[in-house]
C-alpha positions in Angstrom: -52.8 -100.8 -220.1 -54.5 -101.1 -216.6 -55.9 -104.5 -217.6 -52.4 -105.7 -218.3 -51.1 -104.4 -215.0 -53.8 -106.3 -213.2 -52.6 -109.5 -214.9 -48.9 -109.3 -214.1 -47.2 -109.4 -210.7 -44.8 -106.9 -209.1 -44.1 -108.7 -205.8 -44.2 -112.2 -204.3 -45.0 -113.3 -200.8 -47.7 -112.2 -201.0 -48.3 -111.9 -204.8 -49.2 -108.3 -205.6 -50.0 -107.2 -209.1 -48.2 -104.3 -210.8 -51.4 -102.4 -210.7 -51.9 -102.8 -207.0 -48.2 -102.0 -206.3 -48.6 -98.7 -208.3 -51.8 -97.9 -206.3 -49.9 -98.5 -203.1 -47.2 -96.0 -204.3 -49.8 -93.4 -205.2 -51.3 -93.7 -201.8 -47.9 -93.1 -200.3 -47.4 -90.1 -202.6 -50.6 -88.5 -201.4 -49.3 -89.0 -197.8 -46.0 -87.3 -198.7 -47.6 -84.5 -200.7 -48.2 -82.1 -197.8 -44.4 -82.2 -197.0 -43.4 -81.2 -200.6 -43.0 -77.8 -202.1 -46.5 -76.7 -203.2 -45.3 -74.9 -206.3 -43.4 -78.0 -207.7 -46.3 -80.3 -206.8 -48.7 -78.2 -208.7 -46.5 -78.1 -211.8 -45.3 -81.7 -211.8 -47.9 -83.8 -210.2 -48.9 -85.5 -213.5 -45.3 -86.4 -214.1 -44.9 -87.8 -210.6 -48.0 -90.1 -211.1 -46.5 -91.2 -214.5 -43.2 -92.0 -212.9 -45.0 -94.2 -210.4 -47.1 -95.9 -213.1 -44.1 -96.5 -215.4 -41.4 -97.5 -212.9 -42.2 -101.2 -212.8 -43.7 -101.8 -216.3 -40.6 -103.8 -217.2 -41.7 -106.4 -214.7 -44.1 -107.8 -217.2 -41.2 -109.6 -218.9 -41.4 -113.4 -218.9 -38.3 -114.0 -216.9 -39.3 -111.7 -214.1 -42.8 -113.2 -214.0 -41.3 -116.7 -213.8 -39.1 -115.6 -210.9 -42.0 -114.1 -209.0 -44.4 -117.0 -209.5 -42.0 -119.9 -209.5 -38.9 -118.6 -207.8 -36.7 -119.5 -210.7 -34.2 -116.7 -211.5 -32.8 -116.5 -215.0 -29.1 -115.8 -215.2 -29.5 -113.6 -218.2 -32.5 -111.6 -216.9 -32.3 -107.9 -217.8 -33.1 -105.6 -214.9 -36.8 -104.7 -215.1 -36.2 -100.9 -214.6 -34.3 -100.8 -217.9 -37.1 -102.6 -219.7 -39.6 -100.1 -218.2 -38.1 -97.3 -220.3 -39.1 -99.1 -223.4 -42.7 -98.0 -222.6 -41.6 -94.3 -223.0 -42.7 -94.2 -226.7 -42.8 -91.2 -229.1 -46.2 -90.0 -228.0 -45.3 -90.1 -224.3 -41.9 -88.4 -225.0 -43.9 -85.6 -226.8 -46.2 -85.3 -223.8 -43.3 -84.9 -221.4 -41.9 -82.0 -223.5 -44.6 -79.6 -222.3 -43.1 -79.8 -218.8 -39.6 -78.8 -220.0 -38.0 -75.5 -219.0 -34.6 -73.9 -219.6 -32.9 -76.0 -216.9 -34.6 -79.4 -217.4 -35.3 -82.0 -220.1 -38.1 -84.1 -218.6 -37.5 -87.0 -221.0 -33.9 -87.3 -219.9 -34.8 -87.0 -216.2 -37.9 -89.3 -216.4 -35.8 -92.1 -217.9 -33.0 -91.7 -215.5 -35.3 -91.8 -212.4 -36.8 -95.0 -213.6 -33.6 -96.7 -214.9 -31.8 -96.1 -211.6 -34.4 -96.6 -209.0 -32.5 -99.8 -208.1 -28.8 -100.2 -207.5 -27.4 -102.8 -209.9 -23.8 -104.0 -210.4 -24.7 -106.2 -213.3 -23.8 -104.7 -216.8 -25.3 -105.7 -220.1 -25.1 -104.6 -223.7 -27.6 -102.6 -225.8 -28.1 -105.6 -228.0 -29.1 -107.7 -225.0 -31.5 -105.0 -223.9 -33.2 -104.7 -227.3 -33.3 -108.5 -227.6 -35.1 -108.7 -224.2 -37.7 -106.1 -225.3 -38.4 -108.1 -228.5 -38.3 -111.6 -227.0 -39.1 -111.4 -223.3 -42.0 -109.0 -223.2 -45.4 -110.8 -223.4 -47.2 -110.9 -226.8 -50.3 -109.3 -225.3 -48.6 -106.0 -225.0 -49.6 -103.9 -228.0 -46.6 -103.2 -230.2 -47.3 -99.5 -230.4 -46.7 -99.2 -226.6 -43.1 -100.3 -226.9 -40.1 -98.5 -228.2 -37.4 -101.0 -228.8 -35.0 -98.6 -230.4 -34.3 -96.1 -227.7 -30.6 -95.1 -227.4 -29.4 -95.5 -223.8 -26.2 -93.5 -224.3 -27.4 -90.5 -226.2 -30.8 -90.2 -224.6 -29.9 -90.2 -220.9 -27.4 -92.7 -219.5 -24.3 -90.4 -219.6 -26.0 -87.1 -220.2 -27.5 -87.1 -216.6 -24.0 -87.5 -215.2 -22.6 -84.8 -217.4 -25.3 -82.3 -216.2 -25.7 -83.7 -212.7 -25.4 -80.3 -211.0 -27.9 -78.7 -213.4 -30.5 -81.4 -212.6 -29.7 -81.7 -208.9 -32.8 -80.2 -207.3 -35.2 -81.8 -209.7 -33.4 -85.2 -209.5 -33.8 -85.2 -205.7 -37.5 -84.2 -206.1 -38.6 -86.8 -208.6 -36.2 -89.7 -207.7 -36.5 -89.0 -204.0 -40.3 -89.2 -204.2 -40.1 -92.5 -206.1 -37.7 -94.1 -203.7 -39.6 -93.0 -200.6 -43.0 -94.2 -202.0 -41.6 -97.4 -203.4 -39.7 -98.4 -200.3 -42.5 -97.6 -197.9 -45.1 -99.3 -200.1 -42.9 -102.4 -200.3 -42.4 -102.4 -196.5 -46.1 -101.7 -196.0 -45.4 -98.6 -193.8 -46.6 -95.0 -194.0 -44.3 -92.8 -195.9 -44.3 -90.5 -192.9 -45.7 -91.3 -189.4 -47.8 -88.4 -188.1 -46.9 -87.2 -184.6 -49.0 -89.1 -182.1 -50.4 -86.6 -179.7 -49.4 -82.9 -179.4 -45.7 -82.1 -179.6 -45.7 -78.9 -177.6 -48.0 -80.3 -174.9 -45.6 -83.3 -174.6 -42.6 -80.9 -174.4 -44.2 -78.8 -171.6 -45.3 -81.9 -169.7 -41.7 -83.3 -170.0 -40.3 -80.1 -168.6 -42.7 -80.2 -165.7 -42.0 -83.9 -164.9 -38.3 -83.2 -164.8 -38.9 -79.9 -162.9 -37.1 -77.9 -165.5 -37.7 -74.2 -166.0 -36.5 -72.9 -169.4 -33.9 -70.2 -169.4 -34.7 -67.2 -171.5 -32.5 -68.3 -174.4 -34.2 -71.8 -174.4 -37.7 -70.3 -174.3 -36.9 -68.0 -177.2 -35.7 -70.9 -179.4 -39.2 -71.5 -180.7 -39.1 -68.0 -182.2 -36.1 -69.1 -184.3 -37.6 -72.3 -185.5 -37.8 -71.0 -189.1 -34.1 -70.2 -189.2 -30.8 -72.1 -189.4 -29.1 -71.5 -186.1 -25.6 -71.7 -184.7 -25.6 -72.1 -180.9 -22.5 -71.9 -178.7 -23.4 -72.8 -175.2 -21.6 -74.1 -172.1 -21.8 -77.8 -171.3 -24.7 -78.5 -168.9 -26.6 -75.3 -169.7 -29.5 -77.1 -171.5 -28.7 -77.4 -175.2 -31.0 -80.4 -175.6 -34.1 -78.6 -174.2 -33.2 -75.6 -176.5 -33.2 -78.0 -179.5 -36.5 -79.5 -178.5 -38.1 -76.1 -178.4 -36.5 -75.0 -181.7 -37.8 -78.1 -183.4 -41.3 -76.9 -182.6 -43.1 -80.1 -183.6 -41.5 -80.5 -187.1 -39.8 -83.6 -188.3 -36.4 -83.9 -186.7 -33.1 -85.6 -187.0 -30.9 -85.4 -183.9 -27.3 -86.4 -184.9 -24.4 -87.4 -182.7 -21.0 -89.0 -183.3 -21.0 -92.2 -181.2 -23.6 -94.9 -180.3 -23.3 -94.5 -176.6 -24.2 -90.8 -176.9 -27.0 -91.6 -179.3 -28.5 -94.3 -177.0 -28.4 -91.9 -174.0 -30.0 -89.0 -176.1 -32.6 -91.4 -177.4 -33.7 -92.2 -173.8 -33.9 -88.5 -173.0 -36.1 -87.7 -176.1 -38.3 -90.8 -175.5 -39.1 -89.6 -172.0 -40.6 -86.5 -173.6 -42.1 -87.7 -176.8 -42.7 -91.5 -176.3 -43.3 -93.6 -179.4 -42.7 -90.7 -181.7 -38.9 -91.2 -181.3 -36.8 -93.7 -183.3 -33.2 -94.8 -182.7 -31.0 -95.4 -185.7 -27.4 -96.5 -185.8 -25.4 -99.6 -186.8 -26.6 -101.7 -183.9 -30.3 -101.1 -184.5 -31.0 -104.8 -185.0 -29.6 -105.5 -181.6 -31.7 -102.8 -180.0 -34.9 -104.0 -181.6 -34.7 -107.8 -181.7 -34.8 -108.3 -177.9 -38.1 -106.4 -177.5 -40.0 -107.9 -180.4 -41.6 -111.4 -180.7 -42.9 -111.2 -184.2 -40.8 -111.0 -187.4 -43.4 -108.8 -189.1 -43.3 -106.3 -186.2 -39.5 -106.4 -186.3 -39.5 -105.8 -190.1 -42.1 -103.0 -189.7 -40.2 -101.1 -187.0 -36.9 -101.6 -188.7 -38.2 -100.3 -192.1 -39.8 -97.3 -190.4 -36.5 -96.4 -188.8 -34.3 -97.0 -191.9 -36.8 -95.1 -194.2 -36.8 -92.2 -191.7 -40.6 -92.4 -191.2 -40.7 -91.5 -187.5 -41.3 -87.8 -186.5 -38.1 -87.8 -184.4 -35.0 -89.8 -185.3 -32.0 -89.8 -182.9 -29.1 -91.2 -184.9 -25.4 -91.4 -185.6 -24.5 -88.8 -188.2 -23.5 -91.4 -190.8 -27.1 -92.6 -191.1 -28.1 -89.4 -192.9 -25.1 -87.4 -193.9 -23.2 -90.2 -195.7 -25.6 -89.4 -198.6 -23.4 -86.4 -199.3 -21.3 -88.8 -201.4 -24.3 -89.1 -203.8 -24.5 -92.9 -204.0 -27.5 -94.3 -205.9 -30.5 -93.7 -203.6 -29.1 -90.6 -201.9 -32.1 -88.7 -203.2 -34.3 -90.2 -200.5 -32.0 -88.8 -197.8 -31.9 -85.4 -199.4 -35.7 -85.3 -200.1 -36.5 -86.2 -196.5 -34.0 -83.7 -195.2 -35.5 -81.0 -197.3 -38.7 -80.9 -195.1 -36.9 -81.7 -191.9 -35.0 -80.0 -189.1 -31.5 -81.3 -188.5 -29.7 -80.9 -185.2 -26.0 -81.6 -185.2 -24.6 -81.9 -181.6 -20.9 -81.5 -180.9 -19.8 -81.0 -184.5 -16.2 -80.5 -183.4 -16.0 -84.1 -182.1 -15.7 -85.4 -185.6 -12.4 -85.6 -187.6 -11.9 -82.8 -190.1 -13.0 -84.9 -193.1 -16.3 -85.7 -191.5 -16.8 -82.1 -190.5 -16.4 -81.3 -194.2 -19.1 -83.8 -195.0 -21.5 -82.3 -192.5 -20.8 -78.7 -193.7 -21.4 -79.5 -197.4 -24.5 -81.6 -196.6 -26.1 -78.9 -194.5 -25.3 -76.2 -197.1 -26.9 -78.3 -199.8 -30.1 -79.4 -198.0 -30.7 -75.9 -196.6 -31.1 -74.8 -200.3 -33.8 -77.4 -200.6 -35.7 -76.2 -197.6 -34.1 -78.0 -194.6 -33.4 -76.1 -191.4 -30.4 -76.9 -189.2 -29.2 -76.3 -185.7 -25.5 -76.7 -184.9 -24.8 -76.6 -181.2 -21.8 -77.1 -179.0 -19.6 -75.6 -176.3 -16.8 -75.6 -178.8 -17.4 -74.7 -182.4 -14.2 -73.9 -184.3 -14.2 -70.5 -186.0 -13.7 -71.9 -189.5 -16.9 -73.9 -189.1 -18.9 -70.8 -188.1 -17.5 -69.0 -191.1 -19.0 -71.6 -193.4 -22.5 -70.6 -192.4 -22.2 -66.8 -192.0 -24.6 -66.1 -194.9 -27.2 -68.7 -194.2 -27.5 -69.0 -190.4 -28.5 -67.0 -187.4 -25.8 -66.8 -184.7 -27.2 -67.0 -181.2 -25.5 -64.9 -178.6 -23.1 -67.4 -176.9 -24.9 -68.8 -173.9 -22.1 -69.1 -171.2 -22.7 -70.1 -167.7 -21.9 -67.5 -165.1 -19.9 -70.2 -163.2 -16.3 -71.1 -162.6 -16.2 -74.9 -162.7 -12.7 -75.9 -163.6 -9.4 -75.1 -162.1 -6.5 -76.6 -164.1 -3.0 -77.7 -163.3 -0.5 -78.6 -166.0 1.7 -81.6 -165.0 5.2 -81.6 -166.5 5.2 -85.3 -167.1 3.4 -88.0 -169.2 0.4 -89.5 -167.6 1.9 -93.0 -167.3 4.8 -91.5 -165.3 2.5 -90.0 -162.7 2.5 -91.8 -159.3 -1.1 -90.8 -158.5 -0.2 -90.5 -154.8 -1.9 -87.1 -154.5 -5.2 -88.4 -155.8 -8.0 -89.1 -153.3 -9.6 -92.1 -155.1 -11.8 -93.2 -152.2 -14.0 -90.2 -151.7 -14.6 -88.8 -155.2 -15.5 -89.8 -158.7 -12.3 -89.7 -160.8 -12.2 -89.8 -164.6 -9.0 -90.5 -166.4 -9.0 -89.8 -170.2 -6.2 -91.1 -172.5 -5.6 -90.4 -176.1 -5.1 -94.0 -177.1 -6.4 -97.4 -176.0 -2.9 -98.7 -175.4 -2.3 -95.8 -172.9 -5.6 -96.3 -171.2 -4.8 -100.0 -170.7 -1.4 -99.1 -169.3 -2.9 -96.7 -166.7 -5.4 -99.3 -165.7 -2.7 -101.9 -165.1 -0.6 -99.4 -163.2 -3.5 -98.5 -160.8 -4.3 -102.2 -160.4 -0.8 -102.8 -159.2 -1.3 -100.1 -156.6 -4.4 -102.0 -155.3 -6.8 -99.5 -156.8 -10.1 -100.9 -158.3 -10.6 -99.0 -161.6 -13.0 -99.5 -164.6 -11.9 -99.2 -168.2 -13.9 -98.2 -171.2 -12.8 -98.1 -174.9 -13.8 -99.5 -178.3 -11.8 -102.7 -178.2 -14.2 -104.7 -176.0 -16.5 -107.3 -177.5 -20.0 -105.9 -177.7 -21.3 -108.0 -174.8 -18.7 -106.4 -172.4 -18.8 -102.9 -174.0 -22.5 -102.6 -173.5 -22.2 -103.6 -169.8 -19.5 -101.0 -169.3 -21.5 -98.2 -171.1 -24.4 -99.0 -168.8 -22.2 -99.1 -165.7 -20.5 -95.7 -166.4 -24.0 -94.0 -166.7 -25.2 -95.7 -163.5 -22.0 -94.8 -161.7 -22.5 -91.1 -162.4 -25.8 -91.2 -160.6 -24.7 -92.9 -157.3 -22.9 -91.4 -154.4 -19.9 -93.8 -154.3 -16.4 -92.8 -155.3 -14.4 -94.6 -157.9 -12.3 -94.5 -161.0 -13.1 -94.7 -164.7 -10.3 -94.8 -167.3 -11.5 -94.0 -170.9 -10.6 -92.7 -174.3 -12.3 -90.0 -176.3 -15.4 -92.2 -176.3 -16.9 -90.1 -173.4 -16.3 -86.7 -174.8 -19.5 -86.0 -176.8 -22.9 -85.3 -175.3 -22.7 -87.8 -172.4 -24.5 -86.3 -169.3 -21.9 -87.6 -166.8 -20.4 -85.6 -164.0 -17.1 -86.5 -162.2 -15.3 -84.7 -159.3 -11.8 -84.9 -160.7 -10.4 -85.2 -164.2 -6.9 -86.4 -165.2 -6.3 -86.2 -168.9 -3.6 -86.3 -171.5 -3.4 -83.1 -173.5 -5.4 -83.3 -176.8 -6.5 -80.4 -179.1 -8.5 -77.6 -177.5 -11.9 -78.6 -178.9 -11.4 -82.1 -177.4 -10.0 -80.8 -174.1 -13.0 -78.5 -173.5 -15.4 -81.4 -174.1 -13.3 -83.4 -171.6 -13.6 -80.6 -169.1 -17.4 -80.8 -169.5 -17.4 -84.3 -167.9 -16.1 -82.8 -164.6 -18.1 -80.5 -162.4 -20.6 -80.3 -165.3 -23.4 -78.4 -163.4 -21.6 -77.3 -160.2 -19.4 -74.4 -159.2 -15.9 -75.2 -158.0 -14.4 -73.3 -155.0 -11.7 -75.6 -153.6 -8.1 -74.5 -153.5 -6.7 -77.6 -155.3 -7.3 -78.1 -159.0 -10.0 -80.4 -160.2 -8.4 -81.0 -163.6 -4.8 -82.3 -164.1 -3.5 -82.0 -167.7 -0.5 -84.1 -168.7 1.9 -83.7 -171.6 1.1 -85.3 -175.0 3.5 -87.9 -176.4 4.7 -88.7 -179.9 1.8 -91.1 -180.5 -0.7 -88.4 -179.8 0.7 -86.5 -182.8 -0.7 -89.4 -184.9 -4.1 -89.0 -183.4 -4.3 -85.2 -183.5 -2.9 -82.5 -185.8 0.6 -81.9 -184.3 0.4 -78.1 -184.7 -3.0 -77.8 -183.1 -1.8 -80.1 -180.3 1.2 -77.9 -179.6 -0.8 -74.7 -179.8 -3.3 -76.2 -177.3 -0.6 -77.2 -174.8 1.0 -73.7 -175.0 -2.4 -72.0 -174.6 -3.3 -74.1 -171.6 0.0 -73.4 -169.9 -1.0 -69.7 -170.0 -4.0 -70.6 -167.9 -2.2 -72.9 -165.5 -3.5 -72.7 -161.9 -6.5 -70.5 -162.8 -10.1 -71.1 -162.0 -11.5 -70.7 -165.5 -14.4 -68.6 -166.7 -16.5 -69.8 -169.6 -15.3 -66.7 -171.6 -11.7 -67.8 -171.1 -12.6 -71.2 -172.6 -14.0 -69.5 -175.7 -10.8 -67.4 -175.9 -8.7 -70.6 -175.8 -10.6 -71.9 -178.9 -10.0 -68.7 -180.8 -6.3 -68.7 -179.9 -5.7 -72.2 -181.0 -7.8 -72.1 -184.2 -6.4 -68.7 -185.3 -4.7 -68.8 -188.7 -5.0 -72.6 -189.1 -5.1 -72.6 -192.9 -1.6 -74.2 -193.3 -2.2 -76.9 -190.7 -2.7 -80.5 -191.7 -6.1 -80.5 -189.9 -7.5 -77.6 -192.0 -6.0 -78.9 -195.2 -7.7 -82.3 -194.7 -11.0 -80.5 -194.1 -10.6 -78.2 -197.1 -9.5 -81.0 -199.5 -12.6 -83.1 -198.5 -14.9 -80.1 -198.9 -13.5 -79.4 -202.4 -13.9 -83.0 -203.4 -17.5 -83.0 -202.3 -18.3 -79.7 -204.0 -16.7 -81.0 -207.2 -19.5 -83.5 -207.7 -17.6 -86.5 -206.5 -19.8 -89.6 -206.1 -19.2 -93.0 -204.5 -21.1 -96.2 -204.0 -22.8 -96.8 -200.6 -20.0 -99.0 -199.1 -17.3 -96.5 -200.2 -19.4 -93.7 -198.8 -19.6 -95.2 -195.4 -15.8 -95.7 -195.4 -15.1 -92.2 -196.7 -17.5 -90.6 -194.1 -15.9 -92.3 -191.2 -12.4 -92.2 -192.8 -12.1 -95.9 -191.9 -10.6 -98.4 -194.3 -10.1 -102.1 -193.9 -12.7 -102.4 -191.1 -13.2 -106.0 -190.0 -15.7 -107.9 -187.8 -13.5 -110.2 -185.7 -13.7 -112.4 -182.7 -10.5 -112.4 -180.6 -9.1 -115.9 -180.7 -9.0 -116.2 -176.9 -12.7 -115.3 -176.8 -13.5 -118.0 -179.4 -11.6 -120.7 -177.6 -13.2 -119.9 -174.3 -16.7 -120.0 -175.8 -16.1 -122.3 -178.8 -19.2 -124.6 -178.4 -21.6 -121.7 -177.8 -20.3 -119.7 -180.8 -20.3 -122.7 -183.1 -23.9 -123.3 -182.1 -24.8 -119.7 -183.0 -23.1 -120.1 -186.4 -24.9 -123.3 -187.1 -28.3 -121.9 -186.1 -27.8 -118.8 -188.2 -27.2 -120.9 -191.3 -30.2 -123.1 -190.6 -32.8 -120.8 -189.1 -35.1 -118.1 -190.7 -36.9 -115.0 -189.8 -36.7 -113.5 -186.3 -34.9 -116.5 -184.9 -32.1 -116.0 -187.5 -31.8 -112.4 -186.5 -31.7 -113.3 -182.8 -28.9 -115.9 -183.4 -26.9 -113.3 -185.4 -27.1 -110.7 -182.7 -26.1 -113.3 -180.0 -23.1 -114.2 -182.2 -22.2 -110.5 -182.7 -22.0 -110.0 -178.9 -18.6 -111.8 -179.1 -17.3 -109.6 -181.9 -15.3 -106.4 -182.1 -15.2 -104.1 -185.1 -11.6 -103.1 -185.8 -9.6 -101.4 -188.5 -6.8 -103.9 -189.3 -3.6 -102.5 -190.7 -1.7 -104.3 -193.5 0.9 -105.3 -191.0 -1.7 -107.1 -188.9 -3.7 -108.8 -191.6 -1.6 -111.9 -191.2 -3.3 -112.3 -187.8 -6.7 -112.8 -189.4 -7.8 -116.5 -189.5 -10.7 -118.5 -190.8 -13.0 -120.2 -188.3 -12.6 -124.0 -188.1 -16.3 -124.3 -189.1 -17.6 -123.6 -192.6 -20.5 -121.2 -192.8 -22.3 -119.2 -195.4 -23.0 -116.6 -192.8 -19.3 -116.2 -192.0 -18.4 -116.1 -195.6 -21.0 -113.5 -196.5 -19.9 -111.1 -193.7 -16.2 -112.0 -194.1 -15.9 -112.5 -190.3 -12.6 -113.7 -189.0 -10.8 -114.8 -185.8 -8.0 -112.5 -184.7 -4.9 -114.2 -183.5 -1.9 -112.7 -181.8 -4.0 -110.9 -179.1 -5.0 -111.3 -175.5 -8.5 -110.5 -174.2 -10.2 -110.2 -170.8 -13.4 -108.4 -169.9 -11.7 -105.9 -167.7 -8.9 -104.8 -170.1 -10.3 -105.6 -173.5 -8.3 -106.7 -176.5 -4.5 -106.2 -176.6 -2.1 -107.0 -179.4 0.8 -109.1 -178.2 3.2 -107.0 -180.1 1.5 -103.6 -180.5 3.6 -101.2 -182.4 1.2 -98.7 -183.8 -2.2 -97.1 -183.3 -4.9 -99.2 -184.9 -7.7 -97.6 -182.9 -7.7 -94.5 -180.8 -11.0 -94.6 -179.0 
């Protein structure tokens, strides 16, 4: 058999034989082995090696070899992974039986792991498969090696779905190993990058450089590194340093909700741990391409990030947790998580459906060996209850400070005249519940001759990136000014304003907003530093109406008070008490039940379900296109004509003029094709958006906005 495998090819550019590809996978397996459960490795190592050796045997078929060598793809080619199973003959099936136990049939699992190690949409009949085994496999393969009568349906194809929960842990173990080794070998990267240097020494040196002395609870975190931990702690108290110490040099995922927060946290971790840290979110191409001159280097670093090879990954939560929907290939995510530490920052900042995804994912991977840390100033009680039996609850770490004095304004924020606000001598943050309201306040202040800045998600990427950089720089200078934003600034941004004016949202959101004002300072002035305005009917579409009403009523009870951190925790408990009948909790519970029922989705559906976003479009506002028509058309032309790194660079330049938007059915008539034809535009289904205005100060506005299309 080995002589055959040295004769036939598995990969092109460069040509690599099936034998060499399998050897590359075995090398990756031995790199991965120390991270895996020792007992399972000792029991099943021979099976793992056989999975590696058998997974690509079907590539010996004539049509695949013609494609690899000559580049000619046959329209009727049967996926190689299905042909590979034909090599599982009677003798091999008998050998596999000795590894069976009460819970697992190794033949069934072995075949499934190989048959589904790629994600195929093409369907084919059993007759086509058998015909391919007889006619497409080379004649030099001994007939006794092939089984051309295996029964797909009764042997494994549907059985594995029927008993999915019974095979769950073993499926993740075997298929996860194959995916991780196969992908890393194909990308020519290590399956796991060893930490470069000494983690603890880097941590201590980072603390010294930043002149940070650990508080007792932060210093003790290392003693809890073998536990799942729930940490409630005041904003600005040092949760990030706590998490670094808890990680204790293990492989880490640090998960946040929005890209701006991920980017900022990535910079903080990088200052401590250097090249051991990777950034991962939807704009990773954009982040990498400008710093790299070689396509191989780009592909190498991108593959390492996407295959979770770095010791520390700072990412948006969807990059890992979307696998809770069990799309084909989810096993790699779960296997990697099983020997990792997962830090979830600001879990309450997600919608209830996404919180359900995070809860179920953490419950499942913790059974596999993962450790998790959930930390926030505001964790709803029902989330804490989900982890009562599997997590250690830290004593709440609350600052002995009074930082926020609130005043409830009996009006809507757009009705306020702002005459009492000293905009010249302090940093003022205004947070609105919707983009439309934020734009309205911006225009109102502009008419009053006030120079404000606006940040929300309806800016093209070029303008949004500038604004995100500006708000972080603004916080560090000593000049007063105004920023108007949406919820985009709530989670994990280390910014500190002097005065906050905010529409009322739900209590978890409100306390995060409080944390952007007097973040690390005591407040002793007689006037309030937080003004809270009434919520409107549109806010009830953004937040659960009952939780919104409860929050407002609770805040009224604290009107005029200089708040303690204990009082803020009491507010959370008051609002979230007996929430089982609310729409918020019901949405959470329905999603949780769906996931626990074994529901599965494909990868695209999983992304949409995780974010609870449907009909998401990449668009260029028509005014932006008309203003930059020649430049944008040049990018489109260059994308279609260029290759390699230059193609990626041209794409990223094009995307700087784009906005990602959910488009409602009422507004789909505003989507238009570009006047130029392009394979790139067709493949990405990118449109122009008519019926809007745009400028780099206000962002995108619909000419006849009637509903909430985007809240942040």
